[in-house]
Backbone as XML, in Angstrom:
<?xml version="1.0"?>
<chain id="A" units="angstrom">
  <residue number="1" name="TYR">
    <atom name="N" x="-13.197" y="-2.479" z="13.329"/>
    <atom name="CA" x="-12.127" y="-2.725" z="13.648"/>
    <atom name="C" x="-10.660" y="-1.843" z="13.055"/>
  </residue>
  <residue number="2" name="ASP">
    <atom name="N" x="-10.014" y="-2.276" z="13.545"/>
    <atom name="CA" x="-8.367" y="-1.464" z="13.185"/>
    <atom name="C" x="-7.810" y="-2.425" z="12.787"/>
  </residue>
  <residue number="3" name="VAL">
    <atom name="N" x="-7.863" y="-1.654" z="11.344"/>
    <atom name="CA" x="-7.127" y="-2.806" z="10.199"/>
    <atom name="C" x="-5.519" y="-1.467" z="10.084"/>
  </residue>
  <residue number="4" name="ARG">
    <atom name="N" x="-4.003" y="-2.017" z="9.885"/>
    <atom name="CA" x="-3.243" y="-1.512" z="9.919"/>
    <atom name="C" x="-2.516" y="-1.421" z="8.005"/>
  </residue>
  <residue number="5" name="TRP">
    <atom name="N" x="-2.189" y="0.012" z="7.779"/>
    <atom name="CA" x="-2.242" y="-0.018" z="6.652"/>
    <atom name="C" x="-0.555" y="0.938" z="6.739"/>
  </residue>
  <residue number="6" name="LEU">
    <atom name="N" x="-0.028" y="0.214" z="5.135"/>
    <atom name="CA" x="1.736" y="0.764" z="5.147"/>
    <atom name="C" x="1.699" y="1.835" z="4.277"/>
  </residue>
  <residue number="7" name="THR">
    <atom name="N" x="2.165" y="3.335" z="4.867"/>
    <atom name="CA" x="2.201" y="4.034" z="3.338"/>
    <atom name="C" x="3.671" y="4.277" z="3.111"/>
  </residue>
  <residue number="8" name="ARG">
    <atom name="N" x="3.115" y="4.219" z="1.554"/>
    <atom name="CA" x="4.664" y="3.787" z="0.683"/>
    <atom name="C" x="4.347" y="5.483" z="-0.100"/>
  </residue>
  <residue number="9" name="THR">
    <atom name="N" x="5.466" y="6.434" z="-0.097"/>
    <atom name="CA" x="5.158" y="7.849" z="-0.555"/>
    <atom name="C" x="6.288" y="7.974" z="-1.881"/>
  </residue>
  <residue number="10" name="LYS">
    <atom name="N" x="5.986" y="8.576" z="-2.658"/>
    <atom name="CA" x="6.932" y="8.893" z="-4.053"/>
    <atom name="C" x="8.066" y="9.724" z="-3.493"/>
  </residue>
  <residue number="11" name="LYS">
    <atom name="N" x="9.358" y="9.347" z="-3.831"/>
    <atom name="CA" x="10.369" y="10.018" z="-3.254"/>
    <atom name="C" x="10.496" y="11.446" z="-4.079"/>
  </residue>
  <residue number="12" name="ASN">
    <atom name="N" x="11.012" y="12.160" z="-3.413"/>
    <atom name="CA" x="11.524" y="13.794" z="-4.492"/>
    <atom name="C" x="11.944" y="13.891" z="-5.184"/>
  </residue>
  <residue number="13" name="SER">
    <atom name="N" x="13.267" y="12.852" z="-5.447"/>
    <atom name="CA" x="14.042" y="13.469" z="-6.967"/>
    <atom name="C" x="14.188" y="11.719" z="-7.570"/>
  </residue>
  <residue number="14" name="LEU">
    <atom name="N" x="14.357" y="12.022" z="-8.961"/>
    <atom name="CA" x="15.110" y="10.569" z="-9.690"/>
    <atom name="C" x="15.983" y="10.211" z="-9.316"/>
  </residue>
  <residue number="15" name="PRO">
    <atom name="N" x="16.233" y="9.066" z="-9.293"/>
    <atom name="CA" x="17.947" y="8.663" z="-8.473"/>
    <atom name="C" x="18.254" y="8.856" z="-10.142"/>
  </residue>
  <residue number="16" name="ARG">
    <atom name="N" x="19.790" y="9.557" z="-9.831"/>
    <atom name="CA" x="21.340" y="9.159" z="-10.922"/>
    <atom name="C" x="20.793" y="7.975" z="-11.848"/>
  </residue>
  <residue number="17" name="GLY">
    <atom name="N" x="21.730" y="8.258" z="-12.927"/>
    <atom name="CA" x="21.873" y="7.279" z="-13.792"/>
    <atom name="C" x="20.495" y="6.351" z="-14.556"/>
  </residue>
  <residue number="18" name="ALA">
    <atom name="N" x="18.958" y="7.793" z="-14.534"/>
    <atom name="CA" x="18.207" y="7.018" z="-14.928"/>
    <atom name="C" x="17.484" y="7.470" z="-16.174"/>
  </residue>
  <residue number="19" name="ASN">
    <atom name="N" x="17.100" y="6.141" z="-16.939"/>
    <atom name="CA" x="16.918" y="6.432" z="-18.707"/>
    <atom name="C" x="15.995" y="6.755" z="-18.598"/>
  </residue>
  <residue number="20" name="GLU">
    <atom name="N" x="15.046" y="7.033" z="-19.941"/>
    <atom name="CA" x="13.747" y="7.360" z="-19.846"/>
    <atom name="C" x="12.675" y="6.801" z="-19.789"/>
  </residue>
  <residue number="21" name="GLN">
    <atom name="N" x="12.844" y="5.077" z="-19.561"/>
    <atom name="CA" x="11.660" y="4.799" z="-19.283"/>
    <atom name="C" x="11.552" y="4.782" z="-17.852"/>
  </residue>
  <residue number="22" name="ASP">
    <atom name="N" x="12.826" y="5.062" z="-17.388"/>
    <atom name="CA" x="12.584" y="5.371" z="-15.867"/>
    <atom name="C" x="12.382" y="6.575" z="-15.168"/>
  </residue>
  <residue number="23" name="ARG">
    <atom name="N" x="11.958" y="7.117" z="-16.055"/>
    <atom name="CA" x="11.626" y="8.368" z="-15.662"/>
    <atom name="C" x="10.494" y="8.782" z="-16.302"/>
  </residue>
  <residue number="24" name="ALA">
    <atom name="N" x="9.910" y="7.889" z="-17.169"/>
    <atom name="CA" x="8.034" y="7.992" z="-17.465"/>
    <atom name="C" x="8.017" y="7.293" z="-16.373"/>
  </residue>
  <residue number="25" name="ARG">
    <atom name="N" x="8.283" y="6.557" z="-15.375"/>
    <atom name="CA" x="7.604" y="5.657" z="-14.378"/>
    <atom name="C" x="7.569" y="6.720" z="-13.336"/>
  </residue>
  <residue number="26" name="PHE">
    <atom name="N" x="8.946" y="7.111" z="-13.413"/>
    <atom name="CA" x="8.727" y="7.843" z="-11.952"/>
    <atom name="C" x="7.223" y="9.231" z="-11.961"/>
  </residue>
  <residue number="27" name="ALA">
    <atom name="N" x="7.707" y="10.035" z="-12.915"/>
    <atom name="CA" x="6.768" y="10.537" z="-13.369"/>
    <atom name="C" x="4.974" y="9.993" z="-13.251"/>
  </residue>
  <residue number="28" name="LYS">
    <atom name="N" x="4.579" y="8.795" z="-13.579"/>
    <atom name="CA" x="3.442" y="8.044" z="-13.504"/>
    <atom name="C" x="3.092" y="7.903" z="-11.700"/>
  </residue>
  <residue number="29" name="SER">
    <atom name="N" x="4.426" y="7.523" z="-10.738"/>
    <atom name="CA" x="4.389" y="7.478" z="-9.533"/>
    <atom name="C" x="3.639" y="8.307" z="-8.580"/>
  </residue>
  <residue number="30" name="ARG">
    <atom name="N" x="2.871" y="7.537" z="-7.738"/>
    <atom name="CA" x="1.859" y="8.332" z="-6.806"/>
    <atom name="C" x="2.119" y="7.548" z="-5.528"/>
  </residue>
  <residue number="31" name="ASP">
    <atom name="N" x="1.754" y="8.138" z="-4.948"/>
    <atom name="CA" x="1.820" y="7.811" z="-2.872"/>
    <atom name="C" x="0.646" y="6.826" z="-2.925"/>
  </residue>
  <residue number="32" name="TYR">
    <atom name="N" x="0.729" y="5.886" z="-2.252"/>
    <atom name="CA" x="-0.353" y="4.623" z="-2.202"/>
    <atom name="C" x="-0.248" y="3.923" z="-0.285"/>
  </residue>
  <residue number="33" name="MET">
    <atom name="N" x="-1.246" y="3.289" z="-0.053"/>
    <atom name="CA" x="-1.170" y="2.751" z="0.743"/>
    <atom name="C" x="-1.458" y="1.163" z="0.699"/>
  </residue>
  <residue number="34" name="VAL">
    <atom name="N" x="-0.513" y="0.469" z="1.102"/>
    <atom name="CA" x="-1.111" y="-1.062" z="1.397"/>
    <atom name="C" x="-1.354" y="-1.585" z="2.865"/>
  </residue>
  <residue number="35" name="ARG">
    <atom name="N" x="-2.806" y="-2.146" z="2.587"/>
    <atom name="CA" x="-2.420" y="-3.393" z="3.980"/>
    <atom name="C" x="-2.135" y="-4.417" z="4.480"/>
  </residue>
  <residue number="36" name="ILE">
    <atom name="N" x="-1.412" y="-3.717" z="5.811"/>
    <atom name="CA" x="-0.976" y="-5.400" z="6.285"/>
    <atom name="C" x="-2.091" y="-6.209" z="6.748"/>
  </residue>
  <residue number="37" name="ASP">
    <atom name="N" x="-2.687" y="-6.048" z="6.977"/>
    <atom name="CA" x="-3.598" y="-6.985" z="8.251"/>
    <atom name="C" x="-4.881" y="-7.826" z="6.858"/>
  </residue>
  <residue number="38" name="ASP">
    <atom name="N" x="-4.093" y="-9.230" z="6.761"/>
    <atom name="CA" x="-5.478" y="-9.492" z="6.280"/>
    <atom name="C" x="-6.351" y="-10.198" z="6.854"/>
  </residue>
  <residue number="39" name="MET">
    <atom name="N" x="-6.059" y="-11.009" z="7.976"/>
    <atom name="CA" x="-6.822" y="-11.486" z="8.471"/>
    <atom name="C" x="-7.027" y="-10.489" z="10.347"/>
  </residue>
  <residue number="40" name="LEU">
    <atom name="N" x="-8.324" y="-10.886" z="10.927"/>
    <atom name="CA" x="-8.372" y="-10.165" z="11.938"/>
    <atom name="C" x="-9.177" y="-10.772" z="12.684"/>
  </residue>
  <residue number="41" name="ALA">
    <atom name="N" x="-9.332" y="-10.190" z="14.353"/>
    <atom name="CA" x="-9.892" y="-11.149" z="15.241"/>
    <atom name="C" x="-11.007" y="-10.334" z="15.912"/>
  </residue>
  <residue number="42" name="CYS">
    <atom name="N" x="-11.903" y="-11.126" z="16.237"/>
    <atom name="CA" x="-13.671" y="-10.176" z="16.370"/>
    <atom name="C" x="-13.086" y="-10.161" z="18.038"/>
  </residue>
  <residue number="43" name="ARG">
    <atom name="N" x="-13.576" y="-8.745" z="18.137"/>
    <atom name="CA" x="-13.358" y="-8.284" z="19.559"/>
    <atom name="C" x="-14.146" y="-9.514" z="20.808"/>
  </residue>
  <residue number="44" name="SER">
    <atom name="N" x="-15.447" y="-9.849" z="20.651"/>
    <atom name="CA" x="-16.033" y="-10.211" z="21.322"/>
    <atom name="C" x="-16.024" y="-11.424" z="21.800"/>
  </residue>
  <residue number="45" name="CYS">
    <atom name="N" x="-15.575" y="-12.401" z="20.345"/>
    <atom name="CA" x="-15.354" y="-14.085" z="20.688"/>
    <atom name="C" x="-13.572" y="-14.157" z="19.973"/>
  </residue>
  <residue number="46" name="ARG">
    <atom name="N" x="-12.818" y="-13.125" z="19.846"/>
    <atom name="CA" x="-11.293" y="-13.737" z="19.259"/>
    <atom name="C" x="-11.309" y="-14.622" z="17.714"/>
  </residue>
  <residue number="47" name="ARG">
    <atom name="N" x="-12.553" y="-14.535" z="17.747"/>
    <atom name="CA" x="-12.796" y="-15.703" z="16.031"/>
    <atom name="C" x="-12.219" y="-14.772" z="15.428"/>
  </residue>
  <residue number="48" name="ARG">
    <atom name="N" x="-10.976" y="-15.682" z="14.200"/>
    <atom name="CA" x="-10.337" y="-14.560" z="12.989"/>
    <atom name="C" x="-11.143" y="-15.136" z="11.946"/>
  </residue>
  <residue number="49" name="PHE">
    <atom name="N" x="-10.870" y="-13.804" z="10.822"/>
    <atom name="CA" x="-11.756" y="-14.087" z="9.769"/>
    <atom name="C" x="-11.008" y="-12.959" z="9.100"/>
  </residue>
  <residue number="50" name="GLU">
    <atom name="N" x="-10.858" y="-13.483" z="8.061"/>
    <atom name="CA" x="-9.961" y="-12.597" z="6.598"/>
    <atom name="C" x="-10.829" y="-11.678" z="6.327"/>
  </residue>
  <residue number="51" name="ILE">
    <atom name="N" x="-9.884" y="-10.219" z="5.335"/>
    <atom name="CA" x="-10.646" y="-9.602" z="4.999"/>
    <atom name="C" x="-10.159" y="-10.161" z="3.470"/>
  </residue>
  <residue number="52" name="PRO">
    <atom name="N" x="-11.503" y="-9.900" z="2.687"/>
    <atom name="CA" x="-11.475" y="-10.042" z="1.305"/>
    <atom name="C" x="-10.484" y="-9.006" z="0.838"/>
  </residue>
  <residue number="53" name="ASN">
    <atom name="N" x="-9.404" y="-10.038" z="-0.263"/>
    <atom name="CA" x="-8.294" y="-8.885" z="-0.840"/>
    <atom name="C" x="-8.766" y="-8.009" z="-1.714"/>
  </residue>
  <residue number="54" name="SER">
    <atom name="N" x="-10.161" y="-7.725" z="-2.162"/>
    <atom name="CA" x="-10.567" y="-6.778" z="-3.331"/>
    <atom name="C" x="-9.613" y="-5.659" z="-3.078"/>
  </residue>
  <residue number="55" name="GLN">
    <atom name="N" x="-9.335" y="-4.873" z="-2.015"/>
    <atom name="CA" x="-8.922" y="-3.785" z="-1.870"/>
    <atom name="C" x="-7.753" y="-3.554" z="-1.029"/>
  </residue>
  <residue number="56" name="SER">
    <atom name="N" x="-6.531" y="-4.212" z="-1.656"/>
    <atom name="CA" x="-5.383" y="-4.001" z="-0.436"/>
    <atom name="C" x="-4.227" y="-2.926" z="-0.819"/>
  </residue>
  <residue number="57" name="VAL">
    <atom name="N" x="-4.780" y="-2.419" z="-2.096"/>
    <atom name="CA" x="-4.247" y="-1.052" z="-2.222"/>
    <atom name="C" x="-5.066" y="0.216" z="-2.239"/>
  </residue>
  <residue number="58" name="VAL">
    <atom name="N" x="-4.235" y="0.983" z="-2.004"/>
    <atom name="CA" x="-5.171" y="2.748" z="-1.854"/>
    <atom name="C" x="-4.193" y="3.604" z="-2.301"/>
  </residue>
  <residue number="59" name="PHE">
    <atom name="N" x="-5.091" y="4.322" z="-3.783"/>
    <atom name="CA" x="-3.953" y="5.570" z="-3.448"/>
    <atom name="C" x="-4.650" y="6.731" z="-2.788"/>
  </residue>
  <residue number="60" name="ILE">
    <atom name="N" x="-3.535" y="7.618" z="-2.357"/>
    <atom name="CA" x="-3.763" y="8.227" z="-1.673"/>
    <atom name="C" x="-3.665" y="9.559" z="-2.591"/>
  </residue>
</chain>
């Protein structure tokens, strides 16, 4: 089954006016993907089923 994912990438630079807490959060941030589809359809019978939500975010 084709599951669609949305890719979120880390920005190249920190926004202006950031404080120390923002700098620490930016240093820890990483690229990741978020699953878009929670429901898929069977190819043969078109019956819809839910994907378990155990892994909806994947770090790249």
